[in-house]
C-alpha positions as CSV (number, residue, x, y, z in Angstrom):
1,M,0.0,0.0,0.0
2,K,1.2,3.5,-0.6
3,V,1.5,5.5,2.5
4,W,3.0,8.6,0.8
5,N,3.4,9.6,-2.7
6,H,7.1,9.9,-3.1
7,S,7.5,11.5,-6.6
8,F,9.8,14.5,-6.9
9,T,8.2,16.0,-10.0
10,Q,5.0,15.5,-11.9
11,R,4.2,17.1,-15.3
12,T,0.9,16.9,-17.1
13,T,-0.3,18.4,-20.3
14,G,-3.7,18.4,-21.9
15,L,-7.2,17.6,-20.7
16,S,-10.2,17.8,-23.0
17,S,-13.5,19.2,-21.9
18,L,-15.0,15.8,-22.9
19,L,-12.6,14.0,-20.5
20,I,-13.5,16.5,-17.7
21,G,-17.1,15.9,-18.3
22,L,-16.7,12.1,-17.8
23,I,-14.8,12.3,-14.6
24,W,-17.8,12.5,-12.4
25,W,-19.1,9.2,-13.8
26,L,-15.8,7.5,-12.8
27,F,-16.2,8.4,-9.2
28,S,-19.9,7.5,-9.0
29,A,-19.5,4.1,-10.6
30,S,-19.5,1.1,-8.4
31,V,-16.1,-0.3,-7.4
32,Q,-15.4,-3.8,-8.5
33,A,-15.2,-6.4,-5.7
34,S,-11.8,-7.5,-7.0
35,V,-9.2,-6.3,-9.5
36,E,-8.2,-9.0,-12.0
37,I,-4.7,-8.4,-13.1
38,E,-3.3,-10.0,-16.3
39,H,0.5,-10.3,-16.6
40,W,2.7,-11.2,-19.6
41,Q,6.0,-10.1,-21.2
42,T,6.6,-8.4,-24.5
43,A,8.9,-9.8,-27.2
44,K,11.7,-7.8,-25.7
45,G,11.1,-9.1,-22.1
46,T,9.2,-6.1,-20.7
47,D,6.7,-7.0,-18.0
48,V,3.2,-5.9,-18.7
49,Y,0.3,-5.6,-16.2
50,F,-3.2,-5.1,-17.5
51,V,-6.6,-4.5,-16.0
52,G,-9.5,-4.2,-18.4
53,S,-12.2,-1.7,-17.4
54,E,-15.2,-0.7,-19.5
55,Q,-16.6,1.9,-17.1
56,L,-15.3,4.7,-19.3
57,P,-14.0,5.0,-22.8
58,M,-10.5,5.8,-21.7
59,V,-7.2,4.2,-20.8
60,D,-4.3,5.0,-18.4
61,V,-0.9,3.9,-19.5
62,E,2.4,4.0,-17.5
63,V,5.9,2.9,-18.6
64,R,8.0,2.7,-15.4
65,F,11.8,2.2,-15.2
66,D,14.2,1.4,-12.5
67,A,15.7,4.8,-13.1
68,G,15.1,6.8,-9.9
69,S,17.6,9.0,-8.1
70,A,19.2,6.0,-6.4
71,R,20.8,5.5,-9.8
72,D,22.4,9.0,-9.9
73,G,25.8,7.8,-8.8
74,Q,27.6,11.0,-7.8
75,A,25.7,13.1,-10.3
76,F,22.9,14.0,-7.9
77,G,19.8,15.1,-9.7
78,L,20.6,13.3,-12.9
79,A,17.6,10.9,-12.8
80,A,15.3,13.8,-12.0
81,M,16.6,16.0,-14.8
82,T,16.4,13.2,-17.3
83,S,12.8,12.7,-16.4
84,Q,12.1,16.4,-16.5
85,L,13.4,16.6,-20.1
86,M,11.4,13.6,-21.3
87,G,8.6,14.8,-23.6
88,T,10.2,18.1,-24.4
89,A,11.7,17.2,-27.9
90,T,11.9,14.5,-30.5
91,P,13.7,14.6,-33.9
92,K,10.5,15.8,-35.5
93,L,8.7,17.7,-32.7
94,D,9.6,20.5,-30.4
95,E,8.3,21.0,-26.9
96,R,5.4,23.2,-28.1
97,A,4.3,20.7,-30.7
98,I,4.3,17.9,-28.2
99,S,2.3,19.8,-25.6
100,E,-0.2,21.1,-28.2
101,G,-0.5,17.7,-29.7
102,F,-1.7,16.1,-26.4
103,N,-3.9,19.1,-25.7
104,R,-5.6,18.8,-29.1
105,L,-6.3,15.1,-28.5
106,G,-7.6,15.7,-25.0
107,A,-4.9,13.5,-23.6
108,Q,-2.7,13.8,-20.5
109,F,1.0,13.3,-20.5
110,G,3.1,13.0,-17.3
111,A,6.6,12.3,-16.1
112,S,7.6,11.5,-12.6
113,V,10.6,10.4,-10.6
114,G,11.4,9.2,-7.1
115,R,14.2,7.4,-5.4
116,D,13.4,4.0,-6.8
117,S,11.9,4.7,-10.2
118,A,11.0,7.1,-13.0
119,S,7.9,6.8,-15.2
120,L,6.1,8.3,-18.2
121,S,2.3,8.1,-18.2
122,M,-0.5,8.9,-20.5
123,R,-4.3,9.1,-20.2
124,T,-6.4,9.2,-23.4
125,L,-9.8,8.5,-24.6
126,T,-10.1,5.2,-26.5
127,R,-12.0,6.6,-29.4
128,E,-9.9,5.2,-32.3
129,S,-9.2,8.6,-34.0
130,L,-7.9,10.1,-30.8
131,Y,-6.3,7.0,-29.3
132,E,-4.1,6.1,-32.2
133,Q,-2.7,9.7,-32.4
134,A,-2.2,9.9,-28.7
135,V,-0.3,6.6,-28.6
136,D,1.9,7.7,-31.5
137,L,2.8,10.9,-29.7
138,F,3.4,9.1,-26.4
139,E,5.6,6.5,-28.2
140,Q,7.7,9.2,-29.8
141,S,8.2,11.0,-26.5
142,L,9.3,7.7,-25.0
143,V,11.6,6.1,-27.6
144,E,12.8,9.1,-29.6
145,A,13.6,11.5,-26.7
146,V,16.0,14.3,-27.7
147,F,17.6,16.5,-25.0
148,R,18.1,20.1,-26.1
149,P,20.8,22.2,-24.4
150,E,18.6,25.3,-24.2
151,I,15.9,23.4,-22.4
152,L,18.4,21.9,-20.0
153,E,19.7,25.4,-19.1
154,R,16.1,26.6,-18.6
155,E,15.3,23.7,-16.3
156,K,18.6,24.2,-14.4
157,A,17.6,27.8,-13.8
158,R,14.1,26.8,-12.7
159,L,15.4,24.1,-10.4
160,E,18.0,26.3,-8.9
161,V,15.3,28.7,-7.8
162,A,13.3,25.7,-6.3
163,I,16.3,24.4,-4.4
164,K,17.0,27.9,-3.0
165,Q,13.4,28.2,-2.0
166,K,13.6,24.9,-0.1
167,A,16.4,26.3,2.0
168,T,13.9,28.8,3.3
169,Q,11.3,26.2,4.2
170,P,11.8,24.5,7.6
171,Q,9.8,21.5,6.6
172,S,12.1,20.8,3.6
173,L,15.2,21.3,5.7
174,A,13.9,18.7,8.2
175,S,13.0,16.3,5.5
176,E,16.4,16.5,3.8
177,A,18.2,16.1,7.2
178,M,16.1,13.0,7.8
179,W,17.2,11.3,4.6
180,T,20.9,12.2,5.2
181,R,20.9,11.1,8.8
182,L,19.0,7.8,8.1
183,Y,21.0,6.8,5.0
184,G,24.5,8.3,5.2
185,D,26.3,7.3,2.0
186,H,23.5,5.1,0.7
187,P,21.9,6.1,-2.7
188,Y,18.7,7.1,-0.9
189,A,20.5,9.8,1.1
190,H,20.7,12.7,-1.3
191,P,17.9,14.9,-2.5
192,T,16.1,13.5,-5.6
193,E,16.5,16.9,-7.4
194,G,20.2,17.1,-6.4
195,T,22.0,20.1,-5.0
196,L,23.1,23.4,-6.4
197,E,26.6,22.1,-6.9
198,T,25.6,18.9,-8.6
199,L,22.9,20.6,-10.7
200,D,25.4,23.0,-12.1
201,Q,27.6,20.0,-13.3
202,L,24.9,18.2,-15.2
203,T,25.4,18.0,-19.0
204,I,23.5,16.9,-22.1
205,D,26.0,14.0,-22.3
206,N,25.2,12.9,-18.7
207,I,21.5,12.9,-19.5
208,R,21.8,11.2,-22.8
209,N,24.0,8.4,-21.3
210,F,21.6,7.9,-18.4
211,Y,18.6,7.7,-20.8
212,Q,20.4,5.2,-23.0
213,Q,21.4,3.0,-20.0
214,Y,18.2,2.9,-18.0
215,Y,15.3,3.7,-20.4
216,V,15.6,0.2,-22.0
217,A,13.1,-2.7,-22.5
218,R,14.5,-5.0,-19.9
219,N,14.5,-2.3,-17.3
220,A,10.9,-1.3,-18.1
221,Q,7.4,-2.2,-16.9
222,V,4.2,-1.3,-18.7
223,T,0.9,-0.8,-16.8
224,I,-2.4,-0.5,-18.7
225,V,-5.8,0.1,-17.1
226,G,-8.9,1.0,-19.1
227,D,-11.2,0.3,-21.9
228,L,-9.1,-2.0,-24.0
229,S,-9.3,-5.7,-24.8
230,R,-6.4,-8.0,-23.9
231,A,-5.4,-8.1,-27.6
232,Q,-5.4,-4.3,-27.8
233,A,-3.4,-4.1,-24.6
234,E,-0.9,-6.6,-26.1
235,R,-0.5,-4.5,-29.2
236,L,-0.1,-1.3,-27.2
237,A,2.6,-2.8,-25.0
238,E,4.5,-4.2,-28.0
239,R,4.3,-0.8,-29.8
240,L,5.7,1.1,-26.8
241,T,8.6,-1.3,-26.2
242,Q,9.6,-2.7,-29.6
243,R,11.9,0.3,-30.5
244,L,13.4,0.5,-27.0
245,P,17.0,-0.9,-26.8
246,G,17.0,-4.3,-25.1
247,G,19.5,-3.2,-22.4
248,Q,20.0,-4.8,-19.0
249,T,18.4,-4.7,-15.6
250,P,20.6,-2.7,-13.2
251,E,22.2,-4.1,-10.1
252,P,20.0,-4.3,-7.1
253,I,19.8,-1.3,-4.7
254,P,22.1,-2.1,-1.7
255,P,20.4,-3.1,1.5
256,V,20.2,-0.8,4.5
257,N,21.0,-2.4,7.8
258,K,21.2,0.5,10.3
259,V,20.6,4.2,10.7
260,A,23.6,6.2,9.7
261,Q,23.3,8.9,12.4
262,T,21.2,8.4,15.5
263,G,20.6,10.9,18.3
264,Q,19.3,14.5,17.9
265,A,20.1,17.3,15.5
266,V,18.9,20.9,15.9
267,T,19.0,23.4,13.1
268,Q,18.5,27.0,14.2
269,F,15.8,28.6,12.0
270,D,14.1,32.0,12.5
271,A,10.5,30.9,12.9
272,T,7.8,30.8,15.5
273,Q,7.3,27.1,15.1
274,T,9.8,24.2,15.4
275,Q,9.5,21.4,12.8
276,I,10.1,18.0,14.5
277,V,10.9,14.7,12.8
278,L,11.4,11.4,14.6
279,A,12.5,8.8,12.1
280,T,14.1,5.3,11.9
281,L,14.3,2.5,9.3
282,G,11.1,0.8,8.5
283,V,10.8,-2.1,6.0
284,K,11.2,-2.7,2.3
285,R,8.2,-3.2,0.0
286,G,6.9,-6.8,0.2
287,D,8.0,-7.5,3.7
288,P,5.6,-10.0,5.3
289,D,5.3,-7.9,8.5
290,Y,4.1,-4.9,6.6
291,Y,0.5,-5.7,7.1
292,A,0.8,-5.7,10.9
293,L,3.1,-2.6,10.9
294,F,0.6,-0.8,8.6
295,L,-2.3,-1.6,10.8
296,G,-0.5,-0.6,14.0
297,N,0.6,2.6,12.4
298,H,-2.9,3.6,11.7
299,L,-3.6,3.3,15.4
300,L,-0.4,5.1,16.4
301,G,-0.5,8.1,14.0
302,G,-1.8,7.3,10.6
303,S,-5.6,7.8,11.0
304,G,-5.9,11.5,11.8
305,F,-8.0,12.3,14.9
306,A,-8.5,8.6,15.7
307,S,-4.8,8.0,16.3
308,L,-3.0,7.8,19.7
309,L,-0.5,10.5,18.8
310,M,-3.3,13.0,17.9
311,E,-5.1,12.1,21.1
312,E,-2.1,12.6,23.3
313,V,-0.3,15.5,21.7
314,R,-3.2,17.6,20.4
315,E,-6.4,16.6,22.2
316,K,-5.1,16.2,25.7
317,R,-2.4,18.8,25.7
318,G,-3.0,21.2,22.8
319,L,0.7,21.1,21.8
320,V,0.2,20.8,18.0
321,Y,-2.4,21.3,15.3
322,G,-1.5,18.0,13.7
323,V,0.9,15.1,14.2
324,S,1.2,12.0,11.9
325,S,3.2,8.9,11.3
326,G,3.8,6.6,8.4
327,F,5.9,4.0,6.6
328,R,7.4,4.5,3.2
329,P,8.4,1.0,2.0
330,M,10.9,1.0,-0.9
331,R,13.3,-1.4,-2.7
332,A,15.5,-1.2,0.4
333,A,14.2,-0.5,3.8
334,G,12.4,2.8,3.7
335,P,11.9,5.3,6.5
336,F,9.3,5.3,9.3
337,V,8.6,8.9,10.2
338,I,6.7,10.8,12.8
339,R,6.1,14.5,11.9
340,L,4.8,17.5,13.8
341,S,5.4,21.2,14.4
342,T,4.7,23.2,17.5
343,Q,5.6,26.5,19.2
344,N,9.3,26.9,19.9
345,A,8.6,27.0,23.6
346,K,6.8,23.7,23.5
347,A,9.1,21.8,21.2
348,H,10.9,19.6,23.7
349,E,7.7,19.0,25.6
350,A,5.9,17.9,22.4
351,L,8.8,15.6,21.5
352,D,8.7,14.1,25.0
353,V,5.0,13.3,24.7
354,V,5.5,11.8,21.3
355,E,8.2,9.5,22.6
356,A,6.2,8.5,25.7
357,T,3.2,7.7,23.5
358,L,5.4,5.7,21.1
359,K,6.9,3.8,24.1
360,G,3.5,3.0,25.5
361,F,2.2,1.9,22.1
362,M,5.1,-0.5,21.7
363,Q,4.2,-2.1,25.1
364,D,0.4,-2.3,24.9
365,F,-2.7,-0.6,23.4
366,S,-6.4,-1.0,23.5
367,E,-7.8,-3.9,21.5
368,E,-11.1,-2.1,21.1
369,K,-9.3,0.9,19.5
370,L,-7.4,-1.5,17.2
371,D,-10.6,-3.2,16.1
372,A,-12.2,0.2,15.3
373,I,-9.1,1.2,13.2
374,K,-9.3,-2.2,11.5
375,S,-12.9,-1.8,10.6
376,N,-12.3,1.7,9.2
377,L,-9.4,0.5,7.0
378,I,-11.4,-2.4,5.6
379,G,-14.6,-0.4,5.1
380,G,-12.7,2.4,3.3
381,F,-10.6,0.1,1.2
382,P,-12.8,0.3,-1.9
383,L,-12.2,4.1,-2.0
384,R,-8.6,3.4,-2.8
385,L,-9.7,1.7,-6.0
386,D,-12.5,4.0,-7.2
387,S,-10.8,5.2,-10.3
388,N,-8.7,3.8,-13.1
389,A,-5.8,6.1,-12.1
390,K,-5.8,4.8,-8.6
391,I,-5.9,1.2,-9.8
392,A,-3.1,1.9,-12.3
393,G,-1.0,3.3,-9.4
394,Y,-1.5,0.2,-7.3
395,I,-0.9,-2.2,-10.3
396,S,2.3,-0.4,-11.2
397,M,3.5,-0.7,-7.6
398,I,2.6,-4.4,-7.5
399,G,4.6,-5.1,-10.6
400,F,7.6,-2.9,-9.8
401,Y,8.0,-4.4,-6.3
402,D,7.2,-7.9,-7.4
403,L,4.2,-8.3,-5.2
404,P,1.6,-11.1,-5.7
405,L,-1.0,-10.4,-8.4
406,D,-3.8,-10.9,-5.8
407,Y,-2.2,-8.3,-3.5
408,L,-5.2,-5.9,-3.7
409,D,-7.7,-8.8,-2.9
410,R,-5.4,-10.1,-0.2
411,F,-4.8,-6.8,1.6
412,P,-8.2,-6.4,3.4
413,E,-8.2,-10.1,4.3
414,K,-4.7,-9.8,5.8
415,I,-5.8,-6.8,7.8
416,R,-9.0,-8.5,9.0
417,A,-7.1,-11.6,10.2
418,L,-4.5,-9.7,12.3
419,S,-4.8,-10.0,16.1
420,K,-3.5,-7.5,18.7
421,A,-0.8,-9.9,19.7
422,E,0.4,-10.2,16.1
423,V,0.6,-6.4,15.7
424,L,2.5,-6.0,18.9
425,Q,4.9,-8.8,18.0
426,A,5.6,-7.2,14.6
427,W,6.3,-3.8,16.1
428,Q,8.5,-5.1,18.9
429,K,10.4,-7.4,16.5
430,R,10.9,-5.0,13.6
431,M,11.0,-1.4,15.0
432,D,14.1,-0.3,16.9
433,F,13.6,3.2,18.2
434,D,17.0,3.1,19.9
435,Q,18.2,3.4,16.3
436,A,16.2,6.6,15.6
437,T,17.1,10.1,14.6
438,R,15.4,13.2,15.9
439,I,15.5,16.4,13.9
440,L,14.3,19.8,15.1
441,V,14.3,22.9,12.8
442,G,13.4,26.2,14.4
443,Q,14.3,27.8,17.8
444,P,13.3,25.0,20.2
445,Q,13.4,26.1,23.9
């Protein structure tokens, strides 16, 4: 399950009035009891995941690559810049022609990147006259990408402004410190967008080489959800991958066994509030204990006002407006994070209450409250699948992280079957808060 959306950048172009007019139908349509995922490989060895849906005459397509910022090497920001320049030029089309082409067809085009992966996506109506042209434009953007020096310089300038702005945002400073302190010299440690120093060193040759190495058929995954037959989906997947170089799958991301820097770090920042992050290593995607950890987290801090952290830190003591916790499973062990902000004068008190609540939760909690959280999760699960876009996101995750094809059907059943003892056991076995880092950005008193 996705706890957080971890994309650095998302670009979309084009949405027809007809498509907008159909959206309401999508959300009012009844959700299927189960999602039937079909899986096969293209002639070039690309995995394809397909869910047919006839609710709307449209299709969502994503081509995902193991090409996230963990593949940057020392050129921090290389994966993000490559993704940002995808869809800006081909040998025949410039940026304006591509953008106007998708707009004219009422289609959406997007590019996104995170630490584990990068992807290109498209949503289009399946009316033949529109569909064929949209697929052709999407295919060109994918397999004929050209990287223009003038666009690179423009994007460098834009990103330089964004990086400098982040330095003025205490939330961003706390987040970057968290990744650095958790991961040290691991590929997850550096900012996805890079730094001012590494950004300045990126070249067209860097980007072209990255594209040629990672945007290849054996490193790709195609996800298709929408109003197509299996045969149409097969033709689409072959069309999108047949001109990609075969290439190779990259080496696995190295494991993470311990937190790089534990203890507490304070960054002085001129603000009335202190941003607080308490973080440690969680689990990687597909870990069998994730179900119990996920359920327990919803009781601890993942369910808004129903959570223990909100009850103790806000409702009883009025120290914060909001406090939350969550896992971020990745290829290697991702972070578990508790976030809050409070008045500078209350920062240490708030952190003490968080740690006391966490300690108490790790020892025992109300079975009645756990059952209520469990019922809410199971009852609300269909809302996670109430659109093709949401289904596509989950299917893409299932494929990329090699999860069982019945994962979506299994998830509510797994949650329902968990006992209090199993949740406690998982948290006590897997979560080590002696190996945690605490970050305060502000003027804590």
